[in-house]
C-alpha positions in Angstrom: 120.9 55.4 195.9 117.3 56.0 194.9 115.7 59.3 195.4 112.9 59.8 198.0 109.8 61.2 196.6 106.7 62.8 197.9 103.9 63.0 195.4 100.2 62.6 194.5 98.8 60.1 191.9 95.6 60.3 190.0 94.1 57.7 192.2 94.6 59.5 195.4 93.4 62.7 194.0 90.2 60.9 193.2 90.0 59.7 196.8 90.8 63.1 198.2 88.2 64.7 196.0 85.6 62.2 197.2 86.5 62.8 200.9 86.3 66.5 200.5 82.6 66.5 199.6 81.6 66.6 203.4 80.2 64.4 206.1 77.9 62.4 203.8 80.9 61.3 201.5 82.9 60.6 204.6 80.1 58.4 205.9 79.8 56.7 202.5 83.6 56.2 202.4 83.5 54.5 205.7 80.7 52.1 204.4 82.9 51.5 201.3 85.9 50.7 203.4 83.9 48.2 205.6 82.6 46.5 202.5 86.1 46.3 201.0 87.1 43.9 203.8 85.5 41.1 201.8 85.4 42.5 198.3 88.7 44.3 198.1 89.5 48.0 197.8 89.0 48.2 194.1 85.4 47.0 194.5 84.3 50.6 195.5 86.6 52.6 193.4 83.9 53.4 190.8 81.9 55.2 193.5 84.9 57.2 194.5 85.2 58.3 190.9 81.7 59.6 190.6 81.7 63.2 189.5 85.1 63.0 188.0 85.6 64.3 184.4 85.6 61.5 181.9 89.4 61.9 181.1 90.1 61.7 184.8 88.6 58.2 185.4 90.7 55.2 185.8 90.0 51.5 185.7 89.9 49.0 188.5 93.1 47.4 187.0 95.0 50.8 187.1 93.8 51.3 190.7 95.0 47.9 191.6 98.5 48.3 190.0 100.0 50.4 192.8 98.3 48.4 195.4 100.1 45.3 194.0 103.3 47.2 194.0 102.7 48.0 197.7 102.3 44.6 198.7 99.0 43.2 197.4 96.4 41.8 199.9 98.6 42.9 203.0 98.7 46.5 201.7 94.9 46.4 201.0 94.3 45.5 204.6 96.7 48.3 205.9 95.1 50.9 203.5 91.5 49.8 204.6 92.3 50.1 208.3 94.4 53.1 208.0 91.9 55.0 205.8 89.1 54.0 208.1 90.8 55.6 210.9 91.4 58.8 208.8 87.8 59.0 207.9 86.8 58.7 211.5 89.1 61.6 212.5 87.9 63.6 209.5 84.3 63.0 210.4 84.7 64.0 214.0 86.4 67.3 213.0 84.7 68.0 209.7 88.0 68.0 208.0 89.0 67.0 204.4 91.6 64.2 203.9 94.8 64.8 201.9 96.9 61.8 200.8 100.5 61.7 199.6 102.8 58.8 198.5 106.3 58.7 199.9 109.0 56.5 198.3 112.5 55.6 198.8 112.5 55.5 202.6 111.0 52.0 203.5 111.4 48.4 202.7 107.7 47.8 203.2 104.4 49.4 202.8 103.2 51.6 205.7 100.3 54.1 206.1 100.6 57.0 208.5 97.7 59.2 209.5 98.2 62.7 210.9 95.4 64.7 212.3 96.0 68.5 211.7 94.0 71.6 212.4 93.0 72.0 208.7 93.1 68.5 207.3 93.7 64.8 208.0 96.9 63.8 206.1 97.5 60.2 205.0 101.1 59.3 204.0 101.5 56.0 202.2 105.1 54.8 202.3 105.8 52.7 199.3 108.5 50.0 199.3 111.9 51.1 197.8 111.5 51.6 194.1 114.3 49.3 193.3 112.3 46.2 194.4 109.8 47.0 191.6 112.0 48.5 189.0 109.7 51.5 188.7 110.2 55.2 188.9 107.2 56.4 191.0 105.2 59.5 190.2 102.2 60.4 188.2 101.7 62.5 185.0 98.0 62.3 185.3 97.8 63.9 188.7 96.7 67.6 188.7 99.0 68.1 191.7 102.6 68.9 190.8 105.5 67.8 192.9 109.3 68.2 192.7 112.4 66.8 194.4 115.2 69.3 195.1 118.5 67.9 196.3 122.2 68.6 195.9 123.4 67.7 192.4 125.4 64.5 192.1 128.1 63.8 189.3 125.9 61.5 187.2 122.9 63.9 187.2 121.6 65.3 183.9 122.5 68.9 183.2 118.8 69.4 182.1 117.7 68.7 185.7 120.3 71.1 187.3 119.2 74.6 188.7 121.0 77.3 190.6 124.2 77.2 188.5 124.2 73.4 188.6 124.4 72.9 192.4 120.8 71.8 192.8 118.8 69.2 191.0 115.2 69.6 190.4 113.3 66.5 189.4 109.5 66.6 188.7 107.6 63.7 190.1 104.0 64.3 189.5 101.6 66.5 187.6 101.9 68.2 184.1 105.4 69.0 182.9 106.7 72.5 183.7 108.8 74.7 185.8 108.2 75.6 189.3 106.1 78.8 189.2 108.1 81.8 190.4 
């Protein structure tokens, strides 16, 4: 059984940073999403990256890799429509957008939008990792995330905590223990 994972990637951190710059950025994001209907999502990614430190920039090809894994053109359409709805909600309430990937729970790509009181949350459900032979997560992301679950017989002893009863697996961000 594959683990489920909730995590951020470098790409979604770039998007979240962009969408946190206020109403002007949200309006520009809406325009970029509309343009991407014909040019593809990757066409505007350079604009999302403006203001990022050079070591935090990515290429259009890297940005497109996870979209391909999600389902290609079909996923692009879902992302464009879903993010546009998230942007509209964020504009109406002057809220930032926070994006998370969720894996291991769905056979197909889905995007969920949740309007909260402090932010609009976008959850991207990636198809089960076994279909793509990839362990999801991101070491380039600033955000760190971990999975905690009951230990199984085949789990590495290095991942076990609390006397071996629980497994702690880091899925994104720089390596390191959970701060106490």
